[in-house]
N, C-alpha and C positions, 0 to 999 in steps of 0.2 A: 504493500500500500504506500510506497514512496511516491512523493509528489513528482510529477513529470517535469522535465526541464521547461516545457511550455508553461505549465502552471506556476513554476517558480518565477519565470520572467513576467507573467501576467500579474502575479502578486506584487512584484517589485514595481511595476508600472502603477498598479493601484495604490501602493504605498506612497509613491511620489506624488500622485494626484491628490490624495487625501492630505498629505503633509503640506502641500502647496496651499490647499484650501484653508487648512488650520492657520497657517502663517498669515494668509490674506485676511483672516478674521481677527487678527491681533492676539492669537493664542501664543503662549510661550511653551513650545513643545519641541521634542527631539525625536528623531527616528532611531530606534535601537535595534541592532542586529545581534541577537544572542546566539546565532548559529556558529559564529567563530570567524576567524580570519586566517589568511595564508601566512605561515611563518617560513621565511626564506631559510632561517637557521635550521628548523626542523625538516624543511622540505615537504611540508604537508599542511593541511588545514588543522588548526587547533581550536578547541573550545574557548570561548570568551569567559575567563574566570571572574570577571567583574560584574556579570549580570546573572541574576537568578534564573533558573530554568523556568520557562514559560512566560518570561517578561513580555509585556505587551509591546507591539511594534512601535506605537507612538505613546509617549508619556509626557505629561507636563501639566500646564494650567490653561484653562480657557480665559477669555478676556475679562471675566468677572472674578478670576482668582480661584475658581473651582478646580480641584485635582481632576485630571482627565486621563483615562487609560483606554486606548483604542487598539483593538486587534484587527488586522487587515486580512481578509480572505480573498481568494480568487472569486468565489461566488458566495456571498453571505447568506443566500437562501439555502445553502447546504445544511444549516442548522446543527453543525458539529464543530467542536473545538477539541484540541488535544487536552488530555487530562491535566498536564502541567499548566496549560493556559487557563483552564477553568480554576485551578487552585490559586493561581496568581490573581486573576480578576476577582475572585470571590472575596479576597481580603479587603477589597476596596468597595464592595457593592453597596454598603450603607453610608459611605462617607465621600463618594466621588461619582463623577459621571463616567460610566463604563459602557463601551459599545463594541460590537463586532460587525464590521461593515466591509463592503468591497468598493464603494464609490463615495465621492465627496457629498453627493446628494443624499445618500442614506445617512451619513453622519450629520449633515445639516438638519435634516428632518428629525432625527432622533434627539439631537441636542436642543433644538427649538422646542420640541414637545416636553423634554425634561425641564427646561428653564421655565416654561409657561405653567407646567403643572405643579412645580415645587415638590414633586414626589418621586420616589425611586420606583414606584409600582409600574408605571408605563415603561420605564427604562428596562426593568427586569423582564417584562413581558416580551420585549424585543430580542432578548439574548437567546443564544442557542439552547436547545433542550437536551442535547446529547453530547457526550465526550468520547473521544477515542482513547481507550486505555490499553497499554501494553503490559502483559504479564508473562511470567515464565511458567510453562506447564510441561513437565517431562523433559526439561532441558531445552525447550524451544520457546522462542518469543511468539506470543499469541496476541493478536490485536482484536479487540472487541469494542463495539459501541455500547455505551451504558447511559441510561437516563441520568440527568443531573438536576439538582435544585439549587437555586441561587439564594433564596432567603432562609 
């Protein structure tokens, strides 16, 4: 179930578009890549030790000073996040704006609804309902989709 190269490229394009929109709205955010970076010394890609597993792609504050965590997907209608992403986002669910989107328009709509409602309920209803979990069974990695609860 590895993401295809096409999907990775599409996700990077989506990240760039969403980040650009965030910055155009006066948000103070950064794009974080927890996947790792190429080490010339090691001659391979190494994990980024400075970021927690599952960290959101975009993290910072909106123009009102609200903590914001945004996970970017190729297609946000998939309704699935990785287990580590779920655990990371869940820590912020009651104190921040949290979203899983694939376009700037989806983010704009979710954020506007969250601001106008003053409630986490609508935001939580927009979040994925399933997570992809990896486990070890009989010495093999097994991936399964499990239901999740945000509140």
